[in-house]
MOPAC internal coordinates of N, CA, C and O (Angstrom, degrees):
PM7 1SCF
backbone

  N    0.0000 0     0.00 0     0.00 0    0    0    0
  C    1.4306 1     0.00 0     0.00 0    1    0    0
  C    1.5577 1   111.02 1     0.00 0    2    1    0
  O    1.2310 1   120.66 1   150.88 1    3    2    1
  N    1.3469 1   116.34 1   -29.12 1    3    2    1
  C    1.4195 1   121.69 1  -179.36 1    5    3    2
  C    1.5298 1   109.74 1   -63.78 1    6    5    3
  O    1.2310 1   121.12 1   134.82 1    7    6    5
  N    1.3520 1   115.47 1   -45.18 1    7    6    5
  C    1.4360 1   120.77 1  -178.14 1    9    7    6
  C    1.5446 1   110.62 1   -64.62 1   10    9    7
  O    1.2310 1   121.29 1   140.67 1   11   10    9
  N    1.3533 1   115.14 1   -39.33 1   11   10    9
  C    1.5239 1   115.33 1   177.50 1   13   11   10
  C    1.5238 1   110.69 1   -66.08 1   14   13   11
  O    1.2310 1   118.87 1   139.96 1   15   14   13
  N    1.2998 1   119.76 1   -40.04 1   15   14   13
  C    1.4404 1   123.09 1   174.39 1   17   15   14
  C    1.4996 1   113.26 1   -56.64 1   18   17   15
  O    1.2310 1   121.44 1   133.59 1   19   18   17
  N    1.3065 1   114.84 1   -46.41 1   19   18   17
  C    1.4938 1   117.36 1   177.76 1   21   19   18
  C    1.4876 1   115.10 1   -64.93 1   22   21   19
  O    1.2310 1   121.50 1   143.84 1   23   22   21
  N    1.3854 1   114.73 1   -36.16 1   23   22   21
  C    1.4399 1   119.55 1   176.90 1   25   23   22
  C    1.5366 1   111.76 1   -64.25 1   26   25   23
  O    1.2310 1   122.21 1   136.02 1   27   26   25
  N    1.3325 1   113.37 1   -43.98 1   27   26   25
  C    1.4748 1   119.08 1  -179.20 1   29   27   26
  C    1.5438 1   109.69 1   -64.24 1   30   29   27
  O    1.2310 1   120.10 1   137.20 1   31   30   29
  N    1.3262 1   117.42 1   -42.80 1   31   30   29
  C    1.4369 1   118.74 1   178.85 1   33   31   30
  C    1.5517 1   113.43 1   -65.51 1   34   33   31
  O    1.2310 1   122.19 1   143.37 1   35   34   33
  N    1.3023 1   113.41 1   -36.63 1   35   34   33
  C    1.5582 1   117.71 1   176.72 1   37   35   34
  C    1.5311 1   110.01 1   -69.66 1   38   37   35
  O    1.2310 1   119.45 1   146.61 1   39   38   37
  N    1.2835 1   118.66 1   -33.39 1   39   38   37
  C    1.4323 1   120.16 1   177.54 1   41   39   38
  C    1.5293 1   109.64 1   -71.64 1   42   41   39
  O    1.2310 1   118.11 1   142.88 1   43   42   41
  N    1.3440 1   121.20 1   -37.12 1   43   42   41
  C    1.3342 1   122.85 1   174.00 1   45   43   42
  C    1.5333 1   117.86 1   -65.89 1   46   45   43
  O    1.2310 1   121.63 1   144.33 1   47   46   45
  N    1.2971 1   114.48 1   -35.67 1   47   46   45
  C    1.4422 1   120.09 1   172.51 1   49   47   46
  C    1.5041 1   113.49 1   -66.29 1   50   49   47
  O    1.2310 1   121.10 1   139.99 1   51   50   49
  N    1.3804 1   115.50 1   -40.01 1   51   50   49
  C    1.4524 1   119.73 1   178.16 1   53   51   50
  C    1.5594 1   108.65 1   -66.24 1   54   53   51
  O    1.2310 1   119.97 1   138.43 1   55   54   53
  N    1.2889 1   117.66 1   -41.57 1   55   54   53
  C    1.4906 1   120.23 1  -179.28 1   57   55   54
  C    1.5645 1   110.45 1   -61.96 1   58   57   55
  O    1.2310 1   122.88 1   138.64 1   59   58   57
  N    1.3707 1   112.09 1   -41.36 1   59   58   57
  C    1.5103 1   114.17 1   178.06 1   61   59   58
  C    1.5035 1   113.75 1   -64.30 1   62   61   59
  O    1.2310 1   120.27 1   143.70 1   63   62   61
  N    1.3104 1   117.09 1   -36.30 1   63   62   61
  C    1.4330 1   121.22 1   179.07 1   65   63   62
  C    1.5160 1   113.10 1   -67.75 1   66   65   63
  O    1.2310 1   121.73 1   138.59 1   67   66   65
  N    1.3385 1   114.29 1   -41.41 1   67   66   65
  C    1.5003 1   121.32 1   177.47 1   69   67   66
  C    1.5031 1   107.52 1   -64.92 1   70   69   67
  O    1.2310 1   120.52 1   131.36 1   71   70   69
  N    1.3359 1   116.61 1   -48.64 1   71   70   69
  C    1.4392 1   118.58 1  -179.43 1   73   71   70
  C    1.4984 1   114.99 1   -59.32 1   74   73   71
  O    1.2310 1   119.60 1   137.19 1   75   74   73
  N    1.3383 1   118.37 1   -42.81 1   75   74   73
  C    1.4679 1   124.32 1   173.53 1   77   75   74
  C    1.5084 1   112.17 1   -58.19 1   78   77   75
  O    1.2310 1   121.59 1   136.31 1   79   78   77
  N    1.3617 1   114.56 1   -43.69 1   79   78   77
  C    1.5268 1   116.98 1   178.33 1   81   79   78
  C    1.5146 1   113.50 1   -61.29 1   82   81   79
  O    1.2310 1   122.60 1   139.39 1   83   82   81
  N    1.4269 1   112.62 1   -40.61 1   83   82   81
  C    1.4110 1   116.90 1   179.13 1   85   83   82
  C    1.5330 1   112.15 1   -65.93 1   86   85   83
  O    1.2310 1   120.05 1   142.79 1   87   86   85
  N    1.3034 1   117.52 1   -37.21 1   87   86   85
  C    1.4307 1   120.81 1   177.57 1   89   87   86
  C    1.5476 1   108.67 1   -63.38 1   90   89   87
  O    1.2310 1   119.88 1   134.93 1   91   90   89
  N    1.2844 1   117.83 1   -45.07 1   91   90   89
  C    1.4865 1   120.57 1  -177.30 1   93   91   90
  C    1.5312 1   107.83 1   -62.80 1   94   93   91
  O    1.2310 1   119.92 1   132.21 1   95   94   93
  N    1.3340 1   117.76 1   -47.79 1   95   94   93
  C    1.4551 1   120.72 1  -176.81 1   97   95   94
  C    1.5407 1   110.27 1   -61.82 1   98   97   95
  O    1.2310 1   120.39 1   141.92 1   99   98   97
  N    1.3475 1   116.85 1   -38.08 1   99   98   97
  C    1.4791 1   122.11 1   179.27 1  101   99   98
  C    1.5144 1   111.55 1   -64.32 1  102  101   99
  O    1.2310 1   120.49 1   141.33 1  103  102  101
  N    1.3054 1   116.66 1   -38.67 1  103  102  101
  C    1.4650 1   120.32 1  -178.25 1  105  103  102
  C    1.4659 1   113.26 1   -76.94 1  106  105  103
  O    1.2310 1   119.13 1   149.68 1  107  106  105
  N    1.3354 1   119.27 1   -30.32 1  107  106  105
  C    1.4174 1   121.22 1  -170.78 1  109  107  106
  C    1.6312 1   108.59 1   -83.74 1  110  109  107
  O    1.2310 1   121.27 1   166.71 1  111  110  109
  N    1.2750 1   115.17 1   -13.29 1  111  110  109
  C    1.4640 1   116.86 1   179.84 1  113  111  110
  C    1.5273 1   116.52 1    80.70 1  114  113  111
  O    1.2310 1   121.97 1  -166.81 1  115  114  113
  N    1.2895 1   113.84 1    13.19 1  115  114  113
  C    1.4730 1   117.20 1   177.93 1  117  115  114
  C    1.4936 1   108.23 1   -66.12 1  118  117  115
  O    1.2310 1   120.90 1   -41.98 1  119  118  117
  N    1.3584 1   115.89 1   138.02 1  119  118  117
  C    1.4926 1   116.88 1  -179.75 1  121  119  118
  C    1.4751 1   109.28 1   -73.49 1  122  121  119
  O    1.2310 1   123.11 1   -45.83 1  123  122  121
  N    1.3046 1   111.64 1   134.17 1  123  122  121
  C    1.5101 1   120.22 1   172.89 1  125  123  122
  C    1.4800 1   107.49 1   -89.07 1  126  125  123
  O    1.2310 1   122.07 1   -58.30 1  127  126  125
  N    1.3349 1   113.63 1   121.70 1  127  126  125
  C    1.4886 1   118.73 1  -171.83 1  129  127  126
  C    1.5306 1   109.57 1   -76.71 1  130  129  127
  O    1.2310 1   119.91 1   -46.08 1  131  130  129
  N    1.3243 1   117.78 1   133.92 1  131  130  129
  C    1.4236 1   122.77 1   174.34 1  133  131  130
  C    1.5201 1   106.60 1   -95.64 1  134  133  131
  O    1.2310 1   119.29 1   -56.29 1  135  134  133
  N    1.3326 1   118.96 1   123.71 1  135  134  133
  C    1.4236 1   124.07 1  -178.16 1  137  135  134
  C    1.5364 1   110.38 1   -80.80 1  138  137  135
  O    1.2310 1   119.00 1   -21.82 1  139  138  137
  N    1.3249 1   119.51 1   158.18 1  139  138  137
  C    1.4060 1   122.49 1   170.56 1  141  139  138
  C    1.5865 1   105.94 1   -64.06 1  142  141  139
  O    1.2310 1   122.53 1   -45.13 1  143  142  141
  N    1.3572 1   112.75 1   134.87 1  143  142  141
  C    1.4391 1   118.61 1  -177.25 1  145  143  142
  C    1.5381 1   110.95 1   104.61 1  146  145  143
  O    1.2310 1   120.44 1   172.05 1  147  146  145
  N    1.2998 1   116.76 1    -7.95 1  147  146  145
  C    1.4621 1   122.20 1   178.64 1  149  147  146
  C    1.5896 1   105.65 1   -88.85 1  150  149  147
  O    1.2310 1   120.87 1   -60.90 1  151  150  149
  N    1.3241 1   115.95 1   119.10 1  151  150  149
  C    1.4915 1   121.41 1  -175.70 1  153  151  150
  C    1.5261 1   111.38 1   -93.64 1  154  153  151
  O    1.2310 1   121.11 1   -44.70 1  155  154  153
  N    1.2789 1   115.49 1   135.30 1  155  154  153
  C    1.4982 1   120.37 1   174.89 1  157  155  154
  C    1.5095 1   107.32 1  -132.29 1  158  157  155
  O    1.2310 1   120.56 1   -44.65 1  159  158  157
  N    1.3113 1   116.53 1   135.35 1  159  158  157
  C    1.4604 1   122.00 1   176.50 1  161  159  158
  C    1.5232 1   109.24 1  -130.61 1  162  161  159
  O    1.2310 1   119.87 1   -57.79 1  163  162  161
  N    1.2634 1   117.86 1   122.21 1  163  162  161
  C    1.4562 1   120.14 1   177.81 1  165  163  162
  C    1.5466 1   110.73 1  -115.13 1  166  165  163
  O    1.2310 1   122.00 1   -65.26 1  167  166  165
  N    1.3103 1   113.77 1   114.74 1  167  166  165
  C    1.4785 1   121.39 1   173.71 1  169  167  166
  C    1.5351 1   110.50 1   -91.69 1  170  169  167
  O    1.2310 1   122.82 1     9.82 1  171  170  169
  N    1.2746 1   112.20 1  -170.18 1  171  170  169
  C    1.5143 1   117.15 1   176.72 1  173  171  170
  C    1.5375 1   111.56 1   -65.55 1  174  173  171
  O    1.2310 1   120.81 1   130.00 1  175  174  173
  N    1.3491 1   116.05 1   -50.00 1  175  174  173
  C    1.4617 1   119.13 1  -173.58 1  177  175  174
  C    1.5487 1   114.41 1  -111.94 1  178  177  175
  O    1.2310 1   121.21 1  -173.76 1  179  178  177
  N    1.3215 1   115.30 1     6.24 1  179  178  177
  C    1.5440 1   112.62 1  -178.96 1  181  179  178
  C    1.5401 1   105.51 1  -157.60 1  182  181  179
  O    1.2310 1   121.72 1   -11.45 1  183  182  181
  N    1.2811 1   114.31 1   168.55 1  183  182  181
  C    1.4515 1   121.15 1   173.82 1  185  183  182
  C    1.5470 1   108.70 1  -143.32 1  186  185  183
  O    1.2310 1   122.44 1   -31.85 1  187  186  185
  N    1.3050 1   112.94 1   148.15 1  187  186  185
  C    1.5197 1   120.44 1  -178.84 1  189  187  186
  C    1.4917 1   105.61 1  -124.09 1  190  189  187
  O    1.2310 1   120.36 1   -43.79 1  191  190  189
  N    1.2855 1   116.91 1   136.21 1  191  190  189
  C    1.4744 1   123.31 1   177.05 1  193  191  190
  C    1.4917 1   108.35 1  -131.73 1  194  193  191
  O    1.2310 1   120.48 1   -59.90 1  195  194  193
  N    1.3860 1   116.69 1   120.10 1  195  194  193
  C    1.4128 1   121.03 1  -179.87 1  197  195  194
  C    1.5245 1   108.93 1  -123.76 1  198  197  195
  O    1.2310 1   119.84 1   -73.91 1  199  198  197
  N    1.3803 1   117.90 1   106.09 1  199  198  197
  C    1.4041 1   124.04 1  -173.05 1  201  199  198
  C    1.5558 1   111.88 1   -81.56 1  202  201  199
  O    1.2310 1   119.69 1  -111.38 1  203  202  201
  N    1.3117 1   118.20 1    68.62 1  203  202  201
  C    1.4208 1   120.74 1  -178.91 1  205  203  202
  C    1.5447 1   113.41 1   -66.06 1  206  205  203
  O    1.2310 1   119.55 1   134.34 1  207  206  205
  N    1.2705 1   118.46 1   -45.66 1  207  206  205
  C    1.4633 1   123.97 1   177.31 1  209  207  206
  C    1.5518 1   113.31 1   -61.23 1  210  209  207
  O    1.2310 1   122.98 1   134.57 1  211  210  209
  N    1.3003 1   111.89 1   -45.43 1  211  210  209
  C    1.5258 1   117.28 1   177.39 1  213  211  210
  C    1.5208 1   110.48 1   -65.18 1  214  213  211
  O    1.2310 1   118.87 1   139.92 1  215  214  213
  N    1.2835 1   119.76 1   -40.08 1  215  214  213
  C    1.4309 1   124.63 1   178.84 1  217  215  214
  C    1.5737 1   109.70 1   -60.88 1  218  217  215
  O    1.2310 1   121.16 1   134.97 1  219  218  217
  N    1.3379 1   115.39 1   -45.03 1  219  218  217
  C    1.4584 1   116.56 1  -179.68 1  221  219  218
  C    1.5610 1   109.95 1   -67.89 1  222  221  219
  O    1.2310 1   120.04 1   140.16 1  223  222  221
  N    1.3049 1   117.54 1   -39.84 1  223  222  221
  C    1.4814 1   118.31 1   178.68 1  225  223  222
  C    1.5406 1   110.05 1   -62.10 1  226  225  223
  O    1.2310 1   119.25 1   134.31 1  227  226  225
  N    1.3317 1   119.04 1   -45.69 1  227  226  225
  C    1.4383 1   121.42 1   179.00 1  229  227  226
  C    1.5096 1   112.28 1   -60.66 1  230  229  227
  O    1.2310 1   121.20 1   141.60 1  231  230  229
  N    1.3218 1   115.31 1   -38.40 1  231  230  229
  C    1.4425 1   121.50 1   178.92 1  233  231  230
  C    1.5707 1   111.27 1   -62.98 1  234  233  231
  O    1.2310 1   120.72 1   132.35 1  235  234  233
  N    1.3245 1   116.22 1   -47.65 1  235  234  233
  C    1.4492 1   120.10 1   178.14 1  237  235  234
  C    1.5186 1   112.11 1   -61.94 1  238  237  235
  O    1.2310 1   119.72 1   137.80 1  239  238  237
  N    1.3129 1   118.13 1   -42.20 1  239  238  237
  C    1.4377 1   122.55 1   178.67 1  241  239  238
  C    1.5905 1   113.28 1   -64.40 1  242  241  239
  O    1.2310 1   121.34 1   136.86 1  243  242  241
  N    1.3277 1   115.04 1   -43.14 1  243  242  241
  C    1.3639 1   117.67 1   178.41 1  245  243  242
  C    1.5915 1   114.08 1   -71.35 1  246  245  243
  O    1.2310 1   121.15 1   147.09 1  247  246  245
  N    1.2825 1   115.41 1   -32.91 1  247  246  245
  C    1.4310 1   121.26 1   172.41 1  249  247  246
  C    1.5314 1   110.76 1   -60.11 1  250  249  247
  O    1.2310 1   119.64 1   131.77 1  251  250  249
  N    1.2755 1   118.30 1   -48.23 1  251  250  249
  C    1.4472 1   122.86 1  -177.35 1  253  251  250
  C    1.5932 1   108.60 1   -66.31 1  254  253  251
  O    1.2310 1   119.87 1   139.46 1  255  254  253
  N    1.3478 1   117.86 1   -40.54 1  255  254  253
  C    1.4628 1   120.58 1   178.41 1  257  255  254
  C    1.4664 1   110.10 1   -63.42 1  258  257  255
  O    1.2310 1   118.97 1   133.53 1  259  258  257
  N    1.3341 1   119.56 1   -46.47 1  259  258  257
  C    1.4579 1   121.37 1  -178.92 1  261  259  258
  C    1.5550 1   109.75 1   -65.10 1  262  261  259
  O    1.2310 1   119.74 1   141.42 1  263  262  261
  N    1.3122 1   118.11 1   -38.58 1  263  262  261
  C    1.4381 1   121.97 1   177.20 1  265  263  262
  C    1.5610 1   109.90 1   -60.61 1  266  265  263
  O    1.2310 1   120.78 1   133.64 1  267  266  265
  N    1.3563 1   116.11 1   -46.36 1  267  266  265
  C    1.4699 1   119.83 1  -177.89 1  269  267  266
  C    1.5494 1   107.19 1   -66.10 1  270  269  267
  O    1.2310 1   118.37 1   136.49 1  271  270  269
  N    1.3264 1   120.70 1   -43.51 1  271  270  269
  C    1.4475 1   119.73 1   179.41 1  273  271  270
  C    1.5286 1   112.45 1   -62.37 1  274  273  271
  O    1.2310 1   119.34 1   142.16 1  275  274  273
  N    1.3312 1   118.86 1   -37.84 1  275  274  273
  C    1.3920 1   119.45 1   179.57 1  277  275  274
  C    1.5356 1   112.34 1   -70.36 1  278  277  275
  O    1.2310 1   119.74 1   151.18 1  279  278  277
  N    1.3075 1   118.10 1   -28.82 1  279  278  277
  C    1.4633 1   120.65 1   177.12 1  281  279  278
  C    1.5200 1   113.32 1   -74.18 1  282  281  279
  O    1.2310 1   123.12 1   148.56 1  283  282  281
  N    1.4341 1   111.62 1   -31.44 1  283  282  281
  C    1.4240 1   116.00 1   179.11 1  285  283  282
  C    1.6024 1   110.46 1   -74.98 1  286  285  283
  O    1.2310 1   120.55 1   144.26 1  287  286  285
  N    1.3730 1   116.56 1   -35.74 1  287  286  285
  C    1.4241 1   120.11 1  -179.40 1  289  287  286
  C    1.5433 1   113.43 1   -63.23 1  290  289  287
  O    1.2310 1   120.60 1   152.56 1  291  290  289
  N    1.2725 1   116.45 1   -27.44 1  291  290  289
  C    1.5317 1   119.77 1  -174.25 1  293  291  290
  C    1.4875 1   109.28 1   -74.47 1  294  293  291
  O    1.2310 1   120.10 1   180.00 1  295  294  293

């Protein structure tokens, strides 16, 4: 249970850091890059944005990070 608690606390700290970074980026007006593969549809009264390319990139980066962390822990 102690390891689970440490993991949850670590995840919470990571989420707080990412959230803070997103707030800072949003307030500074830095352009958030849309990757190829990100779909956007604008209708008359609504718009839909599906970041497929960004999701794939984040997935690859997280997979590599988790792989490296697992190799280091051994």
